[in-house]
C-alpha positions in Angstrom: 1.0 -36.1 6.7 3.0 -33.0 7.6 5.0 -33.3 4.5 2.0 -33.4 2.4 2.6 -30.9 -0.6 -0.5 -31.6 -2.5 -2.5 -28.7 -1.1 -0.1 -26.0 -2.1 0.6 -27.6 -5.4 -3.3 -27.6 -6.4 -3.6 -23.8 -5.1 -0.6 -23.0 -6.8 -1.8 -24.3 -10.0 -5.2 -23.0 -9.8 -3.8 -19.5 -9.1 -1.3 -19.8 -11.9 -4.1 -20.7 -14.3 -6.7 -18.2 -13.0 -3.9 -15.4 -13.2 -3.0 -16.6 -16.7 -6.5 -16.7 -18.1 -7.3 -13.4 -16.7 -4.2 -11.8 -18.1 -5.3 -13.2 -21.4 -8.7 -12.0 -21.0 -7.4 -8.5 -20.2 -5.2 -8.5 -23.1 -8.1 -9.5 -25.4 -6.5 -12.7 -26.5 -9.6 -14.4 -24.8 -12.4 -12.2 -26.1 -14.3 -10.6 -23.2 -16.4 -7.6 -23.3 -15.1 -4.4 -21.8 -18.3 -4.1 -19.3 -17.2 -7.1 -17.6 -14.2 -5.3 -16.2 -14.7 -2.8 -13.5 -11.3 -1.0 -14.2 -9.2 -0.5 -17.3 -7.8 -3.6 -18.9 -4.2 -2.7 -17.9 -5.0 -2.4 -14.3 -6.6 -5.8 -14.6 -3.7 -7.4 -16.4 -1.4 -6.3 -13.4 -3.6 -8.0 -10.8 -3.8 -11.0 -13.2 0.2 -10.9 -13.2 0.2 -10.9 -9.4 -2.0 -13.9 -9.3 0.1 -15.7 -11.8 3.2 -15.0 -10.0 1.8 -15.9 -6.7 0.7 -19.2 -8.0 4.1 -19.6 -9.6 5.6 -18.8 -6.1 3.6 -21.4 -4.2 4.7 -24.0 -7.1 8.5 -23.0 -6.4 8.0 -23.8 -2.7 6.4 -27.3 -3.6 8.8 -28.2 -6.3 12.4 -28.5 -5.9 13.5 -25.2 -7.4 14.9 -23.3 -4.4 16.7 -20.6 -6.7 13.5 -19.6 -8.1 11.6 -18.9 -4.6 13.0 -15.5 -4.0 12.6 -14.5 -7.8 8.9 -15.5 -7.9 8.2 -14.3 -4.4 9.7 -10.9 -5.4 7.8 -10.8 -8.6 4.4 -11.6 -6.9 5.0 -8.9 -4.4 6.1 -6.3 -6.9 3.2 -7.0 -9.3 0.4 -6.8 -6.4 2.3 -3.8 -4.9 2.3 -2.0 -8.4 -1.3 -3.0 -9.2 -2.6 -1.5 -5.7 -0.4 1.7 -6.2 -1.8 2.2 -9.6 -5.4 1.4 -8.7 -5.3 3.8 -5.9 -3.8 6.4 -8.3 -6.4 5.6 -11.0 -9.1 6.0 -8.3 -7.6 9.5 -7.2 -7.5 10.7 -10.8 -11.0 9.8 -11.5 -12.5 10.5 -8.4 -13.4 7.0 -7.5 -14.5 5.8 -10.8 -17.8 5.1 -12.3 -19.0 3.3 -9.3 -19.1 6.4 -7.0 -20.8 8.7 -9.6 -24.2 7.4 -8.6 -26.2 9.6 -6.4 -27.1 8.7 -3.1 -30.7 9.3 -1.9 -31.0 11.3 1.5 -33.5 10.0 3.9 -36.2 13.0 4.9 -35.0 14.8 7.9 -31.2 13.5 7.5 -28.3 15.9 7.1 -27.3 15.8 3.5 -24.3 17.3 2.1 -23.8 18.6 -1.3 -22.3 16.3 -4.0 -19.2 18.8 -4.2 -18.3 17.8 -0.6 -18.6 14.1 -1.3 -16.1 14.5 -4.3 -13.6 16.3 -2.2 -13.6 13.8 0.3 -13.4 11.0 -2.1 -10.4 12.7 -3.8 -8.8 13.3 -0.6 -9.2 9.6 0.5 -7.8 8.1 -2.7 -5.0 10.6 -2.8 -4.2 9.7 1.0 -3.4 6.2 -0.1 -2.3 6.7 -3.5 0.7 8.9 -2.6 2.3 6.5 -0.1 1.6 3.4 -2.1 3.1 5.0 -5.2 6.3 5.9 -3.3 6.5 2.4 -2.0 6.2 1.1 -5.4 8.8 3.2 -6.7 11.3 2.0 -4.1 10.2 -1.6 -4.5 11.0 -1.3 -8.2 14.2 0.4 -7.5 15.4 -2.5 -5.2 14.3 -5.1 -7.6 16.0 -3.6 -10.5 19.1 -2.9 -8.5 19.0 -6.7 -7.4 18.7 -7.7 -11.1 21.5 -5.6 -12.5 23.9 -6.2 -9.4 26.8 -8.4 -10.4 28.1 -11.0 -7.9 31.5 -10.2 -6.5 34.3 -12.2 -8.1 
């Protein structure tokens, strides 16, 4: 029972199919209205690629393809890291997006700050995460491209 590979196989297939379908929906191949996405389509497509590569990575562990494991694992990590870095940068540039634009009603007798203070705190919060994640994603892309271009020694 310890060598049962059906669980990772099913999860890998479901993750790869979900990522593929979400990628097609974000690319408008599968017609989906824009209001169903809470972010730009390009950002949703990056997350979808992460799910697809994650599912493919699980399949590479189950199926006899040992050479593909590091490639698919690296692609999955790179897609997720890039998507999170771009999400934080997008949130920092837009000030939290449309979800944070709704005013919050203050209770009577409570301390309430002006909306300008909330915007500044929101921008600072997202930039606090966006800058290190962008730097980490750039380093990861540099390492991945260097690994792809590097020639094996003769």
